[in-house]
C-alpha positions, 0 to 999 in steps of 0.5 A: 500500500502506498500513501502520500501524506502532507503536513505543513506545520510543526503540529502537523509533523507531530500528529502526522508522525504518530499517525504514520507509526500507527498505520505502520503497526497495522499495515507494515507493508505501507510505503510513505511519501510525505511532506513534513518535518523531523518527527515524520522523518524519523518514521519514514525517511527524508520528506519531499519538502520540509516544513521549515520551507512551507510555513507562511503566516498571515494574509500579507506574508502569504501574498509576499510568498505567493510565487513560492506557494504556487510553485510548491502546489504545482510540484506537489501535484506532479509528485503525487502523479509520479508516486501513484498513491492508494490514498492521499492523507492531508493533515490540517494546513488548509490553504495548501491542502485544500487546493491539493484535495480539489485537484486529487478528487478530479484525478480520482485519488482518494482524499482523507483529511486528518485534523479539520481546518478551522472553518468553524472559526472563519471561511465557513463556506469551505465546508461545501468544498470539503463536502465535495472533495474530501472522502472522509474527514477525521476531527480531533475537537469535540465540537467539530462533529456538531458543526459539520452536522449542521451542513449534513457532512458526516465526519469522524471524531477520533479524539485529540492526538495530543493526549497520546503524544503526552502519554507516550512522553510520560511512559519514559520516566522523566528525569528532571535533574538530568534534563536540567543538567543536559540543558545547562539550566539551574535549579531555579523555578522556570517560566517557559516562553513558547513564541511559536514555530515561524520566524515571522511570529517569533520576531513580533512576539518574542521581544514582547514576551521577554520584556513581560517576564523580565521582572521575575528575577526569582525565575529562570526564563526558558524559550522553547526553540522550534526545531526548524529554526537555528539558535542564532535567530533566537540569540538576537532577541536575548542580547546576552541576558544570562537569565534567559536560555533556549532549549530545542526539541524539549518542549514537553520536558520544559513544560514538565518543569515549568511553573508558568508559561507565556504562549503564542496562540496555537496548538501550544496553548493546549499542550501547555494546559494538558501539562497543567501549566498556568499560561498567558496566551499571546497573539500579535500580527501585522496590522493589516493581517489582524484587521482582516482576520478580525472581520472574518473570525467567527469565534469568541476565542483564539486559544484551543483551551477556551474554544473547547471549554466554550468560555475564558479559562486562560487569558488571551492578550490579543494585538494591542493588549499584548504588551509586556505590562499585561503579560507581567500582571497576568503571570503574577496571578498564575505562578506559585501563590497567585490567586488565579492559579488554583482555579485555572488548574481545576479548569484544566482537569475539566478540559482533559475530561472533555477531550476524552480518552487517548488512542486517537492515532490508532483509531484514525489509522484503523478507520483510514485503512478500512476505508482505503481497503474497501475502495 
């Protein structure tokens, strides 16, 4: 069996790698060709294209890189044609993947989509295209099945794969002392800074985040470096500040020792919550991108934690509210002894219950293989 898999971002690389592992367990003869990152590379060798070359964020940024994006789409179509897969598996990354799905459907290639685009947030009209060009959608958020049902689209809710990823991490007994030694960190309590996985968003938000945690002198500040970005890029923002460190490929280890966190909006907000680390969520984009998005977004929150809980559980500091002073004030209430900390931890427990049990990767793999083999 030959499967072509496309992930274009760090979270897609994580979930794609776990899905590919589960598929391999159930069908060891599978041959993969894929777009992804280092985690997927560990499962199936070199990617056709690496995520470091694919992630463009915001309306303006996409326009500036339109020629590259269109070139990648043309290249991808040709590569799929040459590979002749039994099915195409798309993982999130909607701007690119929906174009490929539309083309693949016309070519008679089976299209399976894992992790729904956030069409419930904006571009709800995309649901009609999904209905036409996607053979099966596998959703990971509990409210998505009801959303699709409103448009008479039958999707599968398979659970959230982050639960599995974190469970797998915890199976290997985490040694805090060893982690601190290997990364050169001290035994001071930790505030984690998760500024995102793209250079564009890091450049905007990291200086604000670092300024916001500057007053916490009793803590060491540790940045979670994105695997596809070089250390020298982060060092330009640190300016020899000895109280700030960077760790790479160790986000879960970092969250295991953190007492509080400042997190950019995205999957990391949910990961932080599942590790029960009190967090402040930040978003700041270009002025043009923000104002366009504000007119299009149809949901009340930007963090997955709040969306799933359908109320404000974690504080979101968006655009003009994303200031060092606001970050500092919010964080004070969340670190040890803070008045908001205990309530937030109780809300995290309710969040984990709402997401249900684990096994999302195995469940999705089983359902995918069934539909492929039945074709």
